Structures are given as structure tokens and as C-alpha cells.
C-alpha positions as a printed Julia matrix, in Angstrom:
129×3 Matrix{Float64}:
  0.0    0.0     0.0
  1.48   3.36   -1.02
  1.49   6.41    1.19
  0.98   9.93   -0.02
  3.9   12.36    0.07
  3.75  15.1     2.7
  1.84  18.22    1.75
  3.91  21.33    1.15
  0.92  23.57    1.83
  0.17  22.25    5.32
  1.33  23.78    8.63
  4.07  21.79   10.35
  6.05  22.35   13.53
  9.64  23.32   12.84
 11.49  21.81   15.8
 14.85  22.14   14.05
 14.63  25.96   14.12
 12.26  26.27   17.08
 12.9   27.24   20.68
  9.84  25.81   22.47
  7.96  23.1    20.55
  8.67  24.78   17.18
  5.3   26.54   16.84
  6.65  30.05   16.07
  9.27  28.65   13.69
  6.57  26.63   11.95
  4.34  29.71   11.65
  7.25  31.71   10.27
  7.99  29.04    7.66
  4.31  28.72    6.75
  3.71  32.45    6.33
  7.11  33.56    5.09
  7.66  36.04    7.91
 10.92  36.23    9.82
 10.91  33.89   12.82
 12.1   36.68   15.14
  9.11  38.82   14.13
  6.72  35.92   14.8
  8.28  35.37   18.23
  8.0   39.07   19.1
  4.36  39.11   17.98
  3.7   35.99   20.07
  5.2   37.61   23.19
  3.19  40.79   22.55
  0.05  38.7    22.07
  0.63  36.89   25.36
  1.28  40.14   27.24
 -1.63  42.05   25.7
 -3.99  39.09   25.85
 -3.36  38.39   29.5
 -1.83  34.98   28.8
 -4.75  33.69   26.73
 -2.41  32.63   23.9
 -0.34  30.32   26.09
 -2.85  27.43   26.04
 -3.39  27.96   22.29
  0.38  27.76   21.78
  0.73  24.49   23.69
 -2.36  22.91   22.13
 -0.98  23.81   18.69
  2.38  22.29   19.63
  0.65  19.16   20.83
 -1.74  18.72   17.86
  0.36  19.83   14.88
  2.66  17.36   13.16
  6.42  17.66   12.98
  7.86  18.68    9.64
  8.53  15.54    7.6
 12.12  14.68    6.76
 11.39  14.98    3.01
 10.63  18.69    3.41
 13.65  19.57    5.57
 16.19  20.33    2.85
 14.32  22.61    0.49
 16.26  25.62   -0.81
 15.27  29.26   -0.32
 13.77  29.55   -3.81
 11.61  26.47   -3.27
 10.51  27.73    0.16
  9.52  31.08   -1.35
  7.55  29.32   -4.09
  5.55  27.18   -1.65
  4.89  30.15    0.64
  3.42  31.89   -2.4
  1.26  28.85   -3.12
 -0.04  28.87    0.45
 -0.71  32.62    0.35
 -2.4   32.82   -3.04
 -2.71  29.65   -5.14
 -4.47  31.42   -8.0
 -1.77  34.1    -8.27
  0.93  31.43   -8.26
 -0.9   29.53  -11.01
 -1.12  32.74  -13.08
  2.61  33.37  -12.57
  3.48  29.85  -13.69
  1.18  30.15  -16.71
  2.84  33.47  -17.59
  6.3   31.92  -17.32
  5.29  29.06  -19.62
  3.87  31.53  -22.14
  7.16  33.44  -22.08
  9.17  30.24  -22.57
  6.85  29.2   -25.41
  7.23  32.62  -27.06
 11.03  32.51  -26.78
 11.11  28.96  -28.16
  8.95  30.06  -31.1
 11.42  32.89  -31.77
 14.33  30.45  -31.8
 12.39  28.1   -34.07
 11.55  30.97  -36.41
 15.18  32.06  -36.55
 16.47  28.55  -37.2
 13.91  27.57  -39.83
 13.23  30.83  -41.68
 15.78  33.55  -41.06
 18.95  31.46  -40.99
 18.94  29.83  -44.43
 22.42  28.33  -44.17
 21.54  26.6   -40.9
 18.25  25.39  -42.4
 20.16  23.92  -45.35
 22.59  22.14  -43.02
 19.69  20.67  -41.08
 18.05  19.47  -44.3
 21.33  17.86  -45.39
 21.49  15.92  -42.13
 18.06  14.4   -42.8
């Protein structure tokens, strides 16, 4: 029976970069914010909320899953991409579609140059056939 790969759009605890249970580090990775900023906001939330966030923090640390080993070694570009997917999937899909259109346009330009504008190269290609 096959198991599904871990989801890159799900919230995971980041115990490798975390201080206490990895909740703030996981939130920082999920949202794309700096982990220090998330920790400062957490402390401010605890102080201003009269400690109401403390149980939420520990329940989150208890319920959420640890980050799977397969997702540990992703590079900064890949992390940025998946944070964009989590933030706005439709915008990410539009960006990818736009990139493919640009690649297709550039490939058509190369094809046009090779087959029409560059006669000597076209002749050489025909001779190879």
C-alpha cells in the first residue's frame, strides 16, 4: 500500500529551528515572515492578551505534526515558491502560466530564426536528414 507524500501547503512544527515546541518557527515558515518577528508578535500577544495565547500555543504544539524529513532540505527559492502557493494559489498559477507563455514565445522565436531567417543553418539541417 502506497502512502501519499507530505503536503507542502500544510502547517508543520519546525522543531529544528524552534525554541519551544517549534510553533513560532513553523508559523514563520508557513507564512514567510521572519521567525524573530513571529516570536516578538507571540510575546506581545501573550502580554496584551493576559496569557490567553499560552494554552493555544501548547495545544498547537501538541496537535500539529512535525515537519517531515522529506521537506527539511528545500532551498530558499523552493521555500519562497511554496509560501506563495499557500498565500495565493491562483496568483501562483497565473505566474506559472505566464512563465510558460514566455518560454513558449522565446522557443517560437528560436524556431523561427532557425527555420526561416537562418537559411544556411536550415540547409545544413536538411542535409542531415
